[in-house]
C-alpha positions as a printed NumPy array, in Angstrom:
array([[ -7.692,  17.171,  -4.852],
       [-11.276,  15.32 ,  -4.584],
       [-14.332,  17.299,  -5.081],
       [-16.922,  16.857,  -2.354],
       [-20.3  ,  16.674,  -1.876],
       [-22.344,  16.944,   1.403],
       [-19.181,  15.979,   3.607],
       [-20.543,  13.731,   6.727],
       [-18.789,  12.058,   9.674],
       [-16.192,  10.281,   7.165],
       [-16.504,  12.589,   4.143],
       [-16.732,  12.045,   0.602],
       [-14.997,  12.088,  -2.69 ],
       [-16.355,  11.975,  -6.078],
       [-12.794,  10.856,  -7.54 ],
       [ -9.827,   8.956,  -6.353],
       [ -7.527,  11.263,  -5.175],
       [ -3.431,  11.878,  -6.615],
       [ -0.705,   8.759,  -6.147],
       [  0.747,   8.976,  -2.98 ],
       [  4.408,   9.06 ,  -4.227],
       [  7.336,   7.727,  -1.985],
       [  9.412,  11.284,  -2.622],
       [  6.164,  13.144,  -1.731],
       [  5.752,  14.864,   1.837],
       [  2.175,  13.821,   2.933],
       [  0.991,  15.81 ,   5.884],
       [ -1.433,  13.063,   7.285],
       [  1.308,  10.311,   7.319],
       [  2.932,  12.948,   9.924],
       [  0.172,  13.484,  12.045],
       [ -0.317,   9.619,  12.236],
       [  3.17 ,   9.418,  13.309],
       [  2.497,  12.18 ,  15.736],
       [ -0.05 ,   9.879,  17.093],
       [  1.941,   7.04 ,  17.079],
       [  4.554,   8.805,  19.566],
       [  1.689,  10.221,  21.529],
       [  0.601,   7.074,  22.358],
       [  3.935,   5.959,  23.534],
       [  4.562,   9.061,  25.814],
       [  1.135,   8.595,  27.11 ],
       [  2.276,   5.219,  27.931],
       [  5.447,   5.352,  29.712],
       [  4.744,   9.164,  31.197],
       [  1.313,   8.424,  32.572],
       [ -0.161,   5.066,  31.819],
       [  3.01 ,   3.102,  33.264],
       [  3.609,   5.005,  36.398],
       [  0.315,   6.241,  37.646],
       [ -0.121,   4.764,  41.421],
       [ -2.378,   2.079,  41.508],
       [ -3.919,   3.705,  44.612],
       [ -4.439,   7.14 ,  42.709],
       [ -7.942,   8.334,  42.926],
       [-11.018,   7.245,  40.99 ],
       [-10.503,   9.421,  37.802],
       [ -7.157,   8.949,  37.703],
       [ -7.972,   5.164,  37.318],
       [-10.252,   5.635,  34.994],
       [ -7.913,   7.734,  32.536],
       [ -5.458,   5.426,  33.268],
       [ -7.846,   2.294,  32.602],
       [ -9.145,   4.108,  29.366],
       [ -5.551,   4.512,  27.791],
       [ -4.634,   0.583,  28.624],
       [ -4.02 ,  -0.141,  24.905],
       [ -1.341,   2.928,  23.829],
       [  1.553,   0.629,  23.389],
       [  0.146,  -0.359,  20.545],
       [  1.432,   3.26 ,  18.832],
       [  4.162,   0.705,  18.22 ],
       [  1.831,  -0.957,  15.74 ],
       [  0.932,   2.25 ,  14.276],
       [  4.666,   2.834,  13.694],
       [  4.739,  -0.531,  12.177],
       [  1.377,  -0.022,   9.571],
       [  3.388,   3.321,   8.54 ],
       [  6.721,   1.854,   8.169],
       [  5.427,  -1.128,   6.125],
       [  3.352,   1.723,   3.726],
       [  6.586,   4.317,   3.314],
       [  9.301,   1.449,   3.007],
       [  6.792,  -0.302,   0.711],
       [  5.864,   2.443,  -1.429],
       [  9.736,   3.529,  -1.737],
       [ 10.566,  -0.113,  -3.1  ],
       [  7.956,  -0.31 ,  -5.183],
       [  8.312,   2.999,  -7.307],
       [ 12.256,   2.018,  -7.287],
       [ 12.255,  -1.814,  -7.911],
       [ 13.406,  -1.416, -11.513],
       [ 16.057,   0.755, -10.637],
       [ 19.747,  -1.17 , -11.661],
       [ 20.614,   0.788,  -7.958],
       [ 18.02 ,  -0.696,  -5.981],
       [ 19.427,  -1.952,  -2.846],
       [ 22.519,   0.194,  -3.027],
       [ 20.63 ,   3.479,  -2.757],
       [ 17.522,   2.118,  -0.547],
       [ 20.193,   0.772,   2.027],
       [ 22.17 ,   3.552,   1.775],
       [ 19.023,   5.808,   2.839],
       [ 18.162,   3.608,   5.44 ],
       [ 21.665,   3.668,   7.166],
       [ 21.775,   7.522,   7.066],
       [ 18.506,   7.748,   8.598],
       [ 18.293,   4.913,  11.103],
       [ 22.   ,   4.088,  12.184],
       [ 23.777,   7.382,  13.438],
       [ 21.403,   8.57 ,  16.37 ],
       [ 20.986,   5.105,  17.489],
       [ 24.87 ,   5.205,  17.779],
       [ 24.151,   8.443,  19.561],
       [ 21.608,   6.602,  21.573],
       [ 23.65 ,   3.515,  22.716],
       [ 26.673,   6.2  ,  23.352],
       [ 24.085,   8.054,  25.601],
       [ 23.294,   4.932,  27.808],
       [ 26.882,   3.695,  28.077],
       [ 27.71 ,   7.362,  29.533],
       [ 24.564,   7.18 ,  31.887],
       [ 25.635,   3.412,  33.343],
       [ 28.829,   4.858,  34.665],
       [ 27.601,   8.507,  34.997],
       [ 24.142,   8.197,  37.016],
       [ 25.018,   5.948,  40.245],
       [ 28.406,   8.128,  40.759],
       [ 25.769,  11.578,  40.745],
       [ 22.506,   9.896,  42.493],
       [ 21.588,   7.531,  44.904],
       [ 17.909,   6.82 ,  43.1  ],
       [ 16.966,   3.651,  42.629],
       [ 17.804,   3.229,  39.168],
       [ 17.474,  -0.594,  38.604],
       [ 14.535,  -0.009,  36.088],
       [ 16.296,   2.509,  33.811],
       [ 19.994,   0.37 ,  33.808],
       [ 20.165,  -3.143,  35.169],
       [ 19.47 ,  -6.247,  33.194],
       [ 20.517,  -4.864,  29.775],
       [ 20.976,  -7.663,  26.367],
       [ 24.487,  -8.218,  25.753],
       [ 25.885,  -4.845,  23.882],
       [ 26.655,  -6.673,  20.582],
       [ 22.89 ,  -7.748,  20.838],
       [ 22.122,  -3.956,  19.901],
       [ 24.807,  -3.358,  17.948],
       [ 23.041,  -5.768,  15.476],
       [ 20.048,  -4.971,  15.79 ],
       [ 19.641,  -8.766,  17.12 ],
       [ 18.173,  -8.003,  21.085],
       [ 14.515,  -9.066,  20.151],
       [ 16.206, -12.685,  19.826],
       [ 17.634, -12.305,  23.231],
       [ 14.563, -11.128,  24.561],
       [ 12.92 , -14.011,  23.101],
       [ 15.221, -16.658,  24.55 ],
       [ 15.806, -14.831,  28.139],
       [ 11.895, -14.347,  28.638],
       [ 12.96 , -10.75 ,  29.813],
       [ 12.682,  -7.329,  27.96 ],
       [ 15.343,  -5.843,  29.006],
       [ 16.361,  -2.419,  30.799],
       [ 14.262,  -0.169,  30.462],
       [ 16.142,   2.519,  28.469],
       [ 16.935,   0.425,  25.929],
       [ 13.547,  -2.066,  26.   ],
       [ 12.11 ,   0.342,  23.27 ],
       [ 14.829,  -0.96 ,  20.676],
       [ 13.167,  -4.238,  20.343],
       [ 10.607,  -2.463,  17.563],
       [ 14.068,  -1.688,  15.683],
       [ 15.048,  -4.453,  15.511],
       [ 12.228,  -6.006,  14.258],
       [ 12.117,  -3.422,  11.295],
       [ 15.74 ,  -3.731,  10.66 ],
       [ 15.058,  -7.391,  10.124],
       [ 11.878,  -6.888,   7.93 ],
       [ 14.334,  -4.353,   5.724],
       [ 16.491,  -7.294,   5.307],
       [ 13.37 ,  -9.313,   3.624],
       [ 11.242,  -7.224,   1.916],
       [ 13.646,  -5.558,  -0.605],
       [ 14.304,  -8.957,  -2.04 ],
       [ 10.311,  -9.944,  -2.366],
       [  9.35 ,  -6.564,  -4.025],
       [ 12.427,  -6.791,  -6.588],
       [ 11.781, -10.64 ,  -7.399],
       [  8.258, -11.46 ,  -7.206],
       [  5.556, -10.359, -10.136],
       [  3.012,  -8.076,  -8.466],
       [  0.194, -10.45 ,  -8.308],
       [  2.16 , -13.016,  -6.493],
       [  3.404, -10.165,  -3.919],
       [  0.212,  -9.205,  -3.64 ],
       [ -0.814, -12.677,  -2.303],
       [  2.489, -13.081,  -0.289],
       [  1.439,  -9.914,   1.622],
       [ -2.158, -11.396,   2.212],
       [ -0.244, -15.061,   3.225],
       [  2.138, -13.394,   5.532],
       [ -0.771, -11.281,   7.318],
       [ -3.029, -14.144,   8.083],
       [ -0.108, -16.429,   9.094],
       [  1.823, -13.69 ,  11.873],
       [ -1.495, -14.655,  14.004],
       [ -0.967, -18.241,  13.516],
       [  2.738, -18.147,  14.508],
       [  2.037, -16.212,  17.551],
       [ -0.673, -18.326,  18.813],
       [  1.766, -21.888,  17.9  ],
       [  4.339, -20.2  ,  19.762],
       [  2.585, -18.972,  22.548],
       [  0.861, -21.928,  23.493],
       [  3.535, -24.479,  22.462],
       [  6.267, -23.266,  24.199],
       [  5.909, -22.328,  27.892],
       [  7.061, -18.696,  28.622],
       [  7.32 , -17.691,  25.163],
       [  4.75 , -14.859,  25.616],
       [  7.725, -12.315,  24.8  ],
       [  8.936, -14.53 ,  21.825],
       [  4.946, -13.954,  20.618],
       [  5.415, -10.432,  20.583],
       [  8.945,  -9.392,  19.931],
       [ 10.055, -11.432,  16.804],
       [  9.707, -10.344,  13.336],
       [  7.559, -13.209,  11.744],
       [  5.246, -12.614,  14.702],
       [  4.918,  -8.865,  14.109],
       [  4.708,  -9.525,  10.648],
       [  1.144,  -8.8  ,   9.92 ],
       [  1.249,  -4.663,  11.064],
       [  4.179,  -4.356,   8.401],
       [  2.928,  -6.243,   5.532],
       [ -0.735,  -4.123,   6.076],
       [  1.222,  -1.308,   5.477],
       [  3.049,  -2.762,   2.291],
       [ -0.62 ,  -3.959,   1.166],
       [ -2.046,  -0.503,   1.646],
       [  1.088,   1.287,  -0.834],
       [  0.312,  -1.308,  -3.315],
       [ -3.403,  -1.   ,  -3.126],
       [ -3.197,   2.962,  -3.325],
       [ -1.142,   2.464,  -6.343],
       [ -3.7  ,   0.612,  -7.905],
       [ -5.962,   2.407, -10.015],
       [ -8.686,   0.594,  -9.738],
       [ -8.028,  -0.44 ,  -6.213],
       [ -7.612,   3.299,  -5.333],
       [-10.647,   4.249,  -7.12 ],
       [-12.602,   1.533,  -5.03 ],
       [-11.01 ,   2.546,  -1.737],
       [-12.042,   6.087,  -2.436],
       [-15.429,   5.158,  -3.253],
       [-15.923,   2.665,  -0.323],
       [-17.773,   4.923,   1.884],
       [-20.567,   2.167,   3.366],
       [-17.147,  -0.03 ,   4.035],
       [-15.284,   2.577,   6.458],
       [-18.766,   3.385,   7.691],
       [-19.6  ,   0.064,   9.033],
       [-16.031,  -1.039,   9.471],
       [-14.791,   1.939,  11.852],
       [-17.555,   1.029,  14.264],
       [-16.916,  -2.639,  14.226],
       [-13.203,  -1.925,  14.99 ],
       [-14.044,   0.553,  17.696],
       [-16.159,  -1.677,  19.838],
       [-13.521,  -4.613,  19.097],
       [-10.84 ,  -1.954,  20.422],
       [-13.374,  -1.065,  23.531],
       [-13.779,  -4.622,  24.413],
       [ -9.995,  -5.418,  24.191],
       [ -9.196,  -2.19 ,  26.334],
       [-11.562,  -3.8  ,  29.183],
       [-11.037,  -7.425,  29.105],
       [ -7.727,  -8.406,  27.273],
       [ -5.51 ,  -5.003,  27.258],
       [ -2.551,  -7.099,  28.465],
       [  0.044,  -7.273,  25.795],
       [  0.617, -10.853,  26.659],
       [ -3.081, -12.45 ,  27.365],
       [ -4.235, -15.125,  25.248],
       [ -6.78 , -13.141,  23.367],
       [ -4.362,  -9.996,  22.693],
       [ -1.807, -12.385,  21.126],
       [ -4.179, -14.277,  18.805],
       [ -6.405, -11.622,  17.904],
       [ -5.766,  -8.654,  19.055],
       [ -2.451,  -7.688,  17.66 ],
       [ -3.816,  -8.004,  14.248],
       [ -7.345,  -6.065,  15.341],
       [ -5.38 ,  -3.1  ,  16.21 ],
       [ -2.907,  -3.028,  13.121],
       [ -5.98 ,  -3.308,  11.134],
       [ -7.48 ,  -0.568,  12.423],
       [ -4.465,   1.623,  11.743],
       [ -4.559,   0.245,   8.322],
       [ -7.992,   1.283,   7.721],
       [ -7.133,   4.53 ,   9.098],
       [ -4.167,   4.665,   6.81 ],
       [ -6.48 ,   3.928,   3.697],
       [ -9.113,   6.832,   4.585],
       [ -6.827,   9.438,   6.087],
       [ -5.341,   9.252,   2.262],
       [ -8.599,   8.252,   0.176],
       [-10.569,  10.718,   1.564],
       [ -8.398,  14.   ,   1.765],
       [-11.664,  16.409,   2.619],
       [-12.431,  14.369,   5.256],
       [-12.441,  15.641,   9.256],
       [ -9.932,  13.044,   9.856],
       [ -7.606,  13.941,   7.742],
       [ -7.893,  17.807,   8.379],
       [ -7.017,  16.492,  12.053],
       [ -3.789,  14.764,  10.916],
       [ -2.705,  17.8  ,   9.035],
       [ -2.751,  19.792,  12.158],
       [  0.889,  21.426,  12.504],
       [  1.217,  20.414,  16.108],
       [  0.835,  16.562,  15.219],
       [  2.461,  17.04 ,  12.138],
       [  5.349,  18.735,  14.17 ],
       [  5.716,  15.782,  16.807],
       [  5.724,  13.325,  14.147],
       [  8.634,  14.79 ,  12.354],
       [ 10.443,  14.425,  15.369],
       [  8.934,  11.174,  16.527],
       [ 12.5  ,   8.741,  16.099],
       [ 14.169,  10.708,  18.329],
       [ 11.69 ,  11.31 ,  21.22 ],
       [ 10.964,   7.329,  20.498],
       [ 14.549,   6.498,  21.048],
       [ 15.436,   8.818,  24.009],
       [ 12.449,   9.501,  25.841],
       [ 12.65 ,   6.328,  28.328],
       [ 16.612,   7.506,  29.293],
       [ 15.705,  11.369,  29.718],
       [ 12.936,  10.116,  31.744],
       [ 15.354,   8.235,  34.35 ],
       [ 17.955,  11.018,  34.228],
       [ 15.369,  13.563,  35.553],
       [ 14.06 ,  10.938,  37.958],
       [ 17.507,  10.535,  39.314],
       [ 18.363,  13.904,  40.188],
       [ 14.244,  15.555,  41.   ],
       [ 12.698,  12.705,  41.653],
       [ 12.977,   9.185,  43.998],
       [ 14.367,   7.606,  40.916],
       [ 11.145,   4.626,  40.236],
       [  9.095,   6.214,  37.512],
       [  5.748,   6.378,  39.421],
       [  3.308,   9.071,  39.787],
       [  1.899,   8.871,  43.484],
       [  0.535,  12.223,  44.274],
       [  0.438,  15.478,  42.319],
       [  3.563,  16.726,  43.314],
       [  5.143,  14.432,  41.168],
       [  3.523,  15.71 ,  38.13 ],
       [  6.142,  18.498,  37.489],
       [  8.956,  15.953,  37.419],
       [  7.502,  14.388,  34.411],
       [  6.214,  17.314,  32.755],
       [  9.829,  18.637,  33.043],
       [ 11.128,  15.346,  31.574],
       [  8.588,  15.579,  28.552],
       [  9.63 ,  19.029,  27.686],
       [ 13.311,  18.376,  27.746],
       [ 12.773,  14.995,  25.45 ],
       [ 11.139,  17.231,  22.757],
       [ 13.378,  19.86 ,  22.783],
       [ 16.211,  17.401,  22.804],
       [ 14.474,  15.558,  19.761],
       [ 13.753,  19.274,  17.976],
       [ 17.252,  20.08 ,  18.414],
       [ 18.528,  16.273,  16.936],
       [ 16.362,  16.344,  14.213],
       [ 17.3  ,  20.035,  13.257],
       [ 20.93 ,  19.982,  13.385],
       [ 22.048,  16.056,  13.77 ],
       [ 19.107,  13.651,  12.019],
       [ 17.894,  15.876,   8.91 ],
       [ 21.019,  16.983,   7.435],
       [ 21.844,  13.031,   7.471],
       [ 18.852,  12.717,   5.855],
       [ 19.392,  14.71 ,   3.342],
       [ 22.822,  13.347,   2.651],
       [ 21.172,   9.859,   2.158],
       [ 19.127,  11.456,  -0.338],
       [ 21.8  ,  12.218,  -2.395],
       [ 21.955,   8.803,  -3.067],
       [ 19.328,   8.967,  -6.129],
       [ 17.452,   5.819,  -8.082],
       [ 18.326,   5.798, -11.512],
       [ 14.803,   5.735, -12.547],
       [ 13.171,   8.101,  -9.637],
       [ 11.007,   9.758, -12.446],
       [  9.066,   6.54 , -13.098],
       [  5.661,   6.556, -12.46 ],
       [  3.646,   5.459,  -9.484],
       [  1.067,   3.647, -10.997],
       [  0.639,  -0.284, -10.585],
       [ -1.663,  -2.645, -11.465],
       [ -2.613,  -5.817,  -9.706],
       [ -4.064,  -7.599, -12.867],
       [ -1.677, -10.632, -13.752],
       [ -2.691,  -9.861, -17.671],
       [ -1.88 ,  -6.286, -17.67 ],
       [  1.279,  -6.908, -15.598],
       [  2.639,  -9.148, -18.493],
       [  1.488,  -7.355, -21.125],
       [  3.849,  -4.312, -19.947],
       [  6.448,  -7.005, -19.119]])
């Protein structure tokens, strides 16, 4: 653990912290995951549901939370960091591909199948037991085989519609699954210095691809948001962080970069404030061209800072037990929160996701409580045992050190 002297707003460290290994449980990452799913819950349980005619204070709160949809971008950065780290640590293992995809299968697919089955049941049951307006929740889904094959984002892009409310969140799963099909090969075959350059090229290319698509093809705004190449910058920033923190020289530089963080965070936060006020809509031209990279870069900086300045107030906040608890159940919460909200509203409310008066708040609070309880039980009794089963597959070189070096000379000397 780094020693600290005169810790201020950002904190200080005199030596670089231990390497974050893919097998470690890093509480700061759980905290960041908790923030990511917390932003999504604020979006769907408050920001998107508040009646525009509400009072002044609720309107200001709604305006301040306009960018809570960027919780998905934080998930992307974290996913790139964690998956990139796993692949980097195991890239020389003979059973590299087999173990990686076996573990991903056990982590992602079983609960996803349960989720799709629950939706299929709701399609038939809810209309029979409730006369509430369920069109936002159940109508206009993409073809079932799109969800089964994680290609729903392609259908959304071509149709120009995000689909039914219950299944709309799965576009980000499709993006991540498509990313998992490409990243393992790149990490395996590219020398580290070449992989580093590829990541930088991909990060700069993604906003160009989005902007070109947005302006060249009418009605392609959804495509620019949900297609994997358009969102690769957030994922690749996470992988870049995994590489930088495994290279001793870069890790030391980042640990000592107090001035960079002291300047970068205010600038990035000012940009976020501007986007919140003037370009918060996810399909606005400025957001498509700049904002969808600006926000992930902010999260990238937060991630690097939290993992290299472990004695800072930010890292302490991220280790908060409540945030870590929420982060542990984030996947189940993300999948089911809209469906559970719709089911509760169909029985106890009008069916429409709208907070029009104070009396509506208890219904949304109940839906949130049910969501968290369900996700916790799912994690304890269903997801976690499957994760442990997936980890019974071991990489043959699991004990290999995580140290990397981006220097081409050192890389060729070690080969």
